[in-house]
C-alpha positions in Angstrom: 83.1 -12.9 90.1 82.4 -9.6 91.9 82.2 -6.5 89.8 84.6 -3.6 90.6 84.3 -0.3 88.8 87.4 0.1 86.7 88.0 3.6 87.8 88.4 2.7 91.4 91.4 0.4 91.3 94.5 -0.5 89.4 94.3 -4.3 89.7 94.9 -6.2 86.4 91.7 -7.7 85.0 93.5 -11.0 84.5 94.1 -11.1 88.3 90.4 -10.3 89.1 89.2 -12.9 86.5 91.1 -15.6 88.4 90.7 -14.5 92.0 87.8 -12.0 92.0 85.4 -14.5 93.6 87.5 -14.4 96.8 87.8 -10.6 96.9 85.3 -8.5 98.8 86.8 -5.1 98.2 89.5 -3.2 96.4 90.8 0.1 97.8 93.3 2.3 95.9 94.9 5.5 97.1 97.7 7.3 99.0 99.7 5.1 101.3 102.7 7.0 102.8 103.1 10.5 101.6 106.4 12.4 101.9 106.7 16.0 100.7 110.0 17.8 100.4 110.2 21.5 100.6 113.4 23.2 99.3 114.7 26.8 98.7 116.0 26.0 95.3 118.1 29.1 94.9 120.0 28.2 98.0 121.4 25.0 96.5 123.7 27.0 94.3 126.8 28.6 95.8 126.6 31.7 93.6 122.9 32.2 94.5 123.9 31.7 98.2 126.5 34.5 97.7 123.7 36.7 96.3 121.5 35.8 99.3 124.2 36.8 101.8 124.7 40.0 99.9 121.0 40.8 100.2 121.3 40.1 103.9 124.3 42.4 104.2 126.5 39.5 105.3 130.1 38.9 104.1 131.2 35.3 103.3 133.8 35.5 106.1 130.9 36.1 108.5 128.7 33.3 107.1 129.4 30.9 110.0 128.4 33.4 112.7 125.3 34.5 110.7 124.2 30.9 110.1 124.8 29.9 113.7 122.7 32.8 115.0 119.9 31.9 112.6 120.1 28.2 113.5 119.9 29.1 117.2 116.7 31.1 116.6 115.2 28.3 114.5 115.8 25.8 117.4 114.7 28.3 120.0 111.4 28.9 118.2 110.7 25.1 118.0 111.6 24.6 121.7 109.4 27.5 122.7 106.4 26.1 120.8 106.8 22.8 122.4 107.1 24.4 125.9 104.0 26.5 125.2 102.0 23.4 124.2 103.3 21.6 127.3 104.9 18.9 125.2 108.3 17.2 125.7 111.5 17.8 123.8 113.7 14.8 123.4 117.1 14.3 121.8 117.6 11.0 120.0 121.1 9.7 119.7 120.1 6.3 118.3 119.6 6.5 114.5 118.0 3.0 114.5 115.2 4.1 116.8 111.7 4.4 115.2 110.7 8.0 115.8 107.2 7.2 114.6 106.7 4.3 117.0 108.1 6.4 119.9 105.8 9.3 119.1 102.9 6.9 119.0 103.8 5.6 122.4 104.0 9.1 123.8 100.7 10.1 122.3 99.0 7.0 123.9 100.8 7.6 127.2 99.7 11.2 127.4 96.3 10.8 125.8 97.1 13.2 122.9 94.2 13.2 120.4 95.1 16.5 118.6 98.1 18.8 118.4 101.8 18.5 119.0 102.9 15.2 120.5 106.6 15.6 120.9 109.6 17.5 119.5 112.6 15.2 118.6 116.1 16.4 117.9 118.5 14.3 115.9 121.9 14.9 114.3 121.6 13.5 110.7 123.3 13.8 107.3 122.3 16.7 105.1 123.5 18.9 102.2 124.6 22.2 103.6 127.1 25.0 103.2 130.6 25.5 104.6 133.2 28.2 104.0 136.4 26.9 102.3 139.6 28.7 101.4 141.3 28.7 98.0 145.1 28.9 98.4 145.7 29.6 94.7 143.8 33.0 94.7 143.8 33.5 98.5 140.0 33.8 98.6 137.3 32.1 100.6 134.1 30.8 99.1 131.0 28.8 99.9 130.7 25.1 99.0 127.7 22.8 99.2 128.8 19.5 100.7 127.6 16.6 102.7 127.7 17.2 106.4 125.6 16.7 109.5 123.4 19.0 111.5 120.5 18.9 113.9 117.1 18.1 112.4 113.9 18.9 114.3 111.1 16.4 114.1 107.7 17.9 115.1 105.3 15.0 115.6 101.6 15.9 115.5 98.2 14.2 115.9 96.6 16.1 113.1 92.9 16.7 113.1 92.5 15.4 109.6 95.7 13.4 108.9 96.3 11.6 112.2 99.8 10.9 113.2 102.3 12.8 111.1 105.5 14.8 111.3 107.4 17.8 110.0 111.2 17.6 109.8 113.1 20.8 109.7 116.8 21.0 108.8 118.2 23.5 111.3 121.1 24.8 109.0 121.2 26.3 105.6 119.5 25.6 103.2 116.8 24.7 105.8 115.2 21.9 103.8 111.8 20.7 105.2 110.1 17.3 104.8 106.4 16.6 105.7 105.3 13.0 106.1 101.8 11.7 106.6 99.9 8.5 106.0 97.0 8.2 103.5 95.5 5.2 105.3 95.5 6.9 108.7 94.0 9.9 106.9 91.3 7.7 105.4 90.5 6.2 108.9 89.8 9.7 110.2 87.6 10.3 107.2 85.6 7.1 107.8 85.3 7.9 111.5 83.6 11.2 110.5 81.4 9.5 107.9 80.3 6.7 110.3 81.9 3.9 108.2 82.9 0.8 110.2 86.3 -0.7 109.5 89.0 -2.8 111.0 92.6 -1.6 110.5 95.9 -3.4 111.2 98.9 -1.2 110.9 98.7 0.2 107.3 96.1 -2.2 106.0 92.3 -2.4 106.3 91.0 -5.9 107.1 87.4 -5.0 106.9 85.2 -2.2 105.4 81.5 -1.9 105.9 81.1 0.3 102.8 84.1 -0.1 100.3 82.5 2.1 97.7 82.1 5.0 100.2 85.6 4.4 101.5 87.0 4.6 97.9 85.1 7.8 97.4 86.8 9.3 100.4 90.2 8.2 99.2 89.4 9.9 95.8 88.7 13.1 97.7 92.2 13.1 99.0 93.4 13.7 95.4 91.6 17.1 95.4 93.6 18.4 98.4 94.9 22.0 98.0 98.5 20.9 98.9 100.2 24.3 98.7 97.7 25.6 101.3 98.0 22.6 103.6 101.8 22.4 103.4 102.0 26.2 103.9 100.0 26.0 107.1 102.1 23.1 108.5 105.3 24.9 107.6 104.1 28.0 109.4 103.4 26.0 112.5 106.6 24.0 112.6 109.0 26.5 111.1 107.9 30.0 112.0 111.1 31.6 110.9 110.6 30.4 107.4 109.0 33.7 106.3 112.0 35.6 107.5 114.5 33.2 105.8 112.8 33.4 102.4 112.2 37.1 102.4 115.5 38.1 100.7 114.7 35.5 98.0 111.3 36.8 97.2 110.1 33.2 96.7 108.9 30.5 99.0 109.5 26.8 99.4 109.2 24.6 96.4 107.3 21.4 97.2 107.6 18.0 95.5 106.2 14.6 96.4 109.3 12.6 97.2 109.1 8.8 97.9 105.3 9.0 97.9 103.4 5.8 97.6 100.1 5.0 95.9 98.9 1.6 96.9 96.1 -0.9 96.3 94.6 -3.1 99.0 92.7 -6.3 98.2 90.3 -7.5 100.9 89.7 -11.3 100.8 86.6 -13.0 102.0 88.4 -15.1 104.6 91.9 -15.3 106.1 92.0 -19.1 105.4 91.4 -18.4 101.7 94.2 -15.9 101.5 96.5 -18.3 103.4 95.8 -21.0 100.7 96.5 -18.6 97.9 99.5 -16.9 99.4 102.1 -19.5 98.4 101.0 -19.0 94.7 101.3 -15.2 95.0 104.8 -15.7 96.6 106.0 -17.9 93.8 104.8 -15.5 91.2 106.7 -12.6 92.9 109.9 -14.7 93.2 109.8 -15.6 89.5 108.7 -12.3 88.2 110.9 -9.7 90.0 114.6 -9.3 89.8 117.1 -8.1 92.4 117.2 -4.7 90.7 113.4 -4.3 91.2 113.7 -5.0 94.9 116.6 -2.5 95.3 114.6 0.2 93.5 111.7 -0.5 95.8 114.0 -0.1 98.8 115.1 3.3 97.5 118.3 2.4 95.6 117.7 4.4 92.4 120.8 3.0 90.7 120.9 -0.7 91.7 123.6 -1.4 89.1 126.1 0.5 91.3 124.9 -0.8 94.7 127.9 -2.2 96.6 126.2 -3.0 100.0 124.8 -6.2 101.3 121.1 -7.0 101.2 119.7 -10.1 103.0 116.3 -11.5 103.3 114.4 -14.5 104.6 111.7 -16.7 103.3 109.7 -18.6 105.9 
């Protein structure tokens, strides 16, 4: 059996003791990474009242104030795309893969660095509206589910490769930044001169697995506040103006971020022989609730939708 340093992987030793002779490399690190940036104070109606007061805006004027600010957020994004000579495209189909479309545009236009495209899409969000109270004849702000335009800035980043920044164009201007740890690693290996073969989000071959793992470990040392701040400034230039009355910036959290382990087998035929055994183990070991949690349903016990699958 091959020897794998225990600090470089999360594979159970029982698995390696049984199948280690067929494994040529183990690679553990970031898979898909999704950061969420929020202005926490603006998720509370009372704090939003205070924010408007600091801006010198009455509640009755909130809609006009928000629409003017939203218009400038959109205009700044459109101007940046125009200055970079990149297309702006509105997407009405929610089932369309924005990532795949951005990849196609990058390939078509030969984009190796910088902005690829700016997408606009109307999507659900948490945001504010003004509502009246007949009992006391007053109006107030409420945070509710509604829809607004979201701006997707797709970049071919020098370090991270294909990634995007999503900006909600209405209060409270939530931002998400998504990148791919495997694409990031591919760029690192290109610079380090490490040969590899990649298929979608998996590596099928690594000339130097130890060096590749070392590069993945370097990703853990990233100064994320600095990196995310730079991306925010580029995709959302009005952010500094919006946060000024709060005297605090965006709060970042790693939402729906995946840390994954790849196992590289010595031969496709060997893996094909073992795969039915792995499949049976998965079917017998995991419950429906585990699958639902993996698919983002945090409370599977109250899931009322329909979930179907196939086994070939």
